[in-house]
N, C-alpha and C positions, 0 to 999 in steps of 0.2 A: 504494500500500500504506500502511495506517495505521501510524503510529509505534508503538513499543513502549509508550510512555507512554499513548497513546490506547487501545491494546488493553487495557492494564491497567484503565483506567477502564471500558471496555465490559464486561470480565469482572466487575468489581465490581458494576456496575449489574445485570447478569444474575443474579449470585449473590443480590443483595438481592431481586430480583423472585421468584426461585425460593423463597427462604426465606419470602416473604410468601404465595406460592401464590395461591389464588383469594380470599383474605380481603381485604375492603375496609378499607383503612387509615382510621382516624379522621382528621378534618381537622386536629386539633391535632398528631397524629403526622406528618402530611404536612408541616405548616409547620415543625415542629422539625427534621425530616430535611433539608428543603431548606436551611434556614438553617445547619444543621450542615455540610452538604456545602460550602456557600460558605465557611464558616469554616475549612475545612481547606486552602483554596487560598492561595497566597502573594500578598500585595499587592505592588504596585510600590514600591520604596524611595523615601522622601522625598516622597511625595505626601500633602499634608495633607487632612484631612476635617473639615468644619465643619457642624454641625447648623444648619438654618435653617427658618423658618416662611414658606411661600410662600402668603400669603393664606388661612391656615387649614389648609393641607396640609403635613404634615411632609415634610422633604426634607433632602438633604445636598449641600453644595458639595464637590466632589472635585477637587483640583488647583488650580493657580494659573496665572498668566500671562495675556497679553493676546490669546491665540488665540481660536478659536471657542468658543461655548458649546453643549454638547450636552445637551438636555433628554431624560432617559432614563426610559423606562417598563420596569420589570423584567417578566420572564415569571413563569409560575406558574398559568396557567389562570384568572386573575382571582380565584383563591381562596387561593393560597399565594404565597410570595415576599415579599421585604422589602428594606429597606436592607441588612440583615445578609447576606442571601444573595448579593447582587450587588456588595457593596462592593469585594472584591478585584479582580474583573473590571474594574470601572469605574475603579479606580486606574490600571490598565494603559492603558485607553482615554484617560483624561485626560492621561497622560504622552505617549502617542503623538500626540495632537492638539496638544500644547503649549498647552492651554487648560484649560477647566473643564467638568466634567460636573455637571449638576444632577440628582441621583437623586431621583425622585419616589416617595414612599411613599403611593401612592393607596389609597383605601379598597377593601377586599376583600369579595367575596361569600363566603358567602350573607348575612352580616350587612348588607352594603351592595350590593345588586344594581344593575344598570344603571339609570340612567346615572351612578352615583357615580364610577366609575373615569374615565369620559370627562370628566365635569365637572372632576375634579381635574387631569387632564392639561391641559385647556384653561386652567384657572386658573394652573397652573404656568408655562405658556408666556407667558400674558398678564402675569404677575408679572415675568418676565424682561424683557419689553419695557417695562413700566412703570418698571423700574429704569434705563432709558436704553439698553439694548442694541439695536443695529441688527438688525432681523430678517435682514438679509443676512449676519450673522455668527452666526446661530443655526441649529442643526440639531435636528430631532426624531428620536429613535431608540428602539428597543426590541427585545426578543427574545420569541419565542413569542407568548403573549397580549399582551405589550407591543409586539410587532411589529404585531399587528392593531390594538391601541390607537393606535399611531402613525398608521396609515392613517386610522382613525376620527377621530382628533383633527385631522388635516390636512383631512379633508372637513368637519368641523364648523367649523373656523376659516374655511375658504373660504366656507361657506354664511353665516357670520356677518359676512363682509366684513372679517375681521381681516387685517392684513399677514401674509403667509405666510413661513415660514422659507426658508433657502437650499436646503434639501434634507431628505429623510427617509431613514432607514436602518431596514430591517426584516430582522431576523435570524431565520430559520426561523419566519416569521409564521404564527400561527393566525388566519386571516382568514375562515374558514367554520365557524361553530359548528354547522352541520348535519352536518358530517363527510361531505360528498358526494363528496370527491375519491377517485379510483380508488386512489391509493396508500395510503389509509386501511386497505385490506385487503391490497393487493399488497405493502406493506412491513411488515406487522405482525410477520412473523417475523424481520426484520432490525433493527428499531428497538428498542434496548435501554432506551429512556427513556420514550417516549410510547405510550399505549395508548388505543384508541378508547373503551373503557368508562369510563376516567377522564375523557376529554374530554366524553363525554356527561353525566356527573354535573356537571362544572364548568360546562358550557354551560347546563344547567338552573338551577344555582345563580346564575349571573350574570344570566341572562335574568329570573329572578324570575317572579312571577305576572303573567300578562296580556301578556307580551312574547314575540314570536316570535324564537327564536334566529337565524333567517335574515334578520331585518330588517337593513337596511344599517347602522344604527348599531351593531349587535352583530357583524354579519358584513360588514365593509367590502368583501369580495370582490364583493358585490352592489350596492355603492354606485356612483354616478356619480363616476368618478375624474378627470374632465376638470379642467384648471386647476391640478393639483397641481404642486409643485416637483419637480425631479429626484429619483429614487428609486434607492437601492441595495437590492437584495434578495439575501440569501445563504441558501442552503439546502444540506443534505447529501442525497446520493442514498440514504442508509440511514435515512431517516426517513419516518414516515407522513404528515407535513405537506408532503412534496415537491410534491404537486399544488396545495396552497394557494398556495405560492410561485409555481409556474409559472403558475397561472391569474391571480394578481394581476398578474404581469408582462404576460401576454397582454392582460388587460383595460385595464391602464394604458396600454400602448403603443397599443391601439386608440383610446383616448381622447386620444391626442396627448401623453402624458407621456414625458419622457426617462427611460428605465429602464435600469439596469445590473444584469444577473443574473449571479451567481456560483453555480455548482453544484459543491460539493465532493465529489469521487468517494469513495464509501464513508464519508463523514463523517456524524456523528450530530447529533442535534438540539442546536442552539446550542452547537457545540463551542467557540465563543469564550469560553464561561463558564469554561473551564479555562486561561485565560491565566496564564502564569507557570509552568505545570506541563506543558503539552503544546505541542509545536512548531507543530502545525496551528492551535492557538488563537492563538499569538503571531503567526503569519503572517496570520491573519484580522483581528486587531486592527490590524496595520500596514496591511492592505488597506482597512479601513474608514476609518482615519485619512487615508489617501491620497485616498480618494474625497471626504472632507469638506474636506480642504485644497484640492483642485482646484476646489471650488465656493465658496471664499471670495473676496470682492471687495475 
């Protein structure tokens, strides 16, 4: 059973969707709303945040300590989301891992379609290694579109013969921009946050002209996943992207990748986002930190 705190958030999300009705929100309104939602959430106490330029890509160092480095790609359908939206959540993650999170402010579509986000994510990881960090102490992570971007980045780094990180973490990953998963329709009535019509618009915006949304670089579900480091995939059973996560796990395991899957019963899309305000989110952050810690050498 979901906690009262999470139920209140679900109610809020449903109320907002009902007030919007069938109207299509303008992109600037989406961006402001997402950043505003993140701004309402409590940050972990005593966790410093420092702006940094990572080879031309804006980013933030969150946290201190000599623990692992988590290079993090935020969610938002490749079109919304920012350092502002995810900063509170990532302070909790930095605290839990006793290390640092590098939050990457990758370029957004439609202004910057594929492969801008992928190029920025790869650049951020390479910047961390160029600074002397051992890849065995680095993890790539992300949620929603950022979860898909995490997979695409791992594949791109492998193909470029870069040293790979210790692990990857994908929270409610959007890994199939064609929306072919069965739960896209089966869970449409229970998912209060993500809707297929929004994903269709964002997939078109990110793909840009001349690119197939189902190409492996955009939809890493269809990529060759062999040779990737251990993966943690977390997803809720009350979200339309449930099948994206399940199919990523199935394909990765078939390719010989060590994969840990956590399915949160009746949990919603990227519930970890609400860390500090929802017990299920706090538990999720601890679980992710434990996975990361177990893979440090």
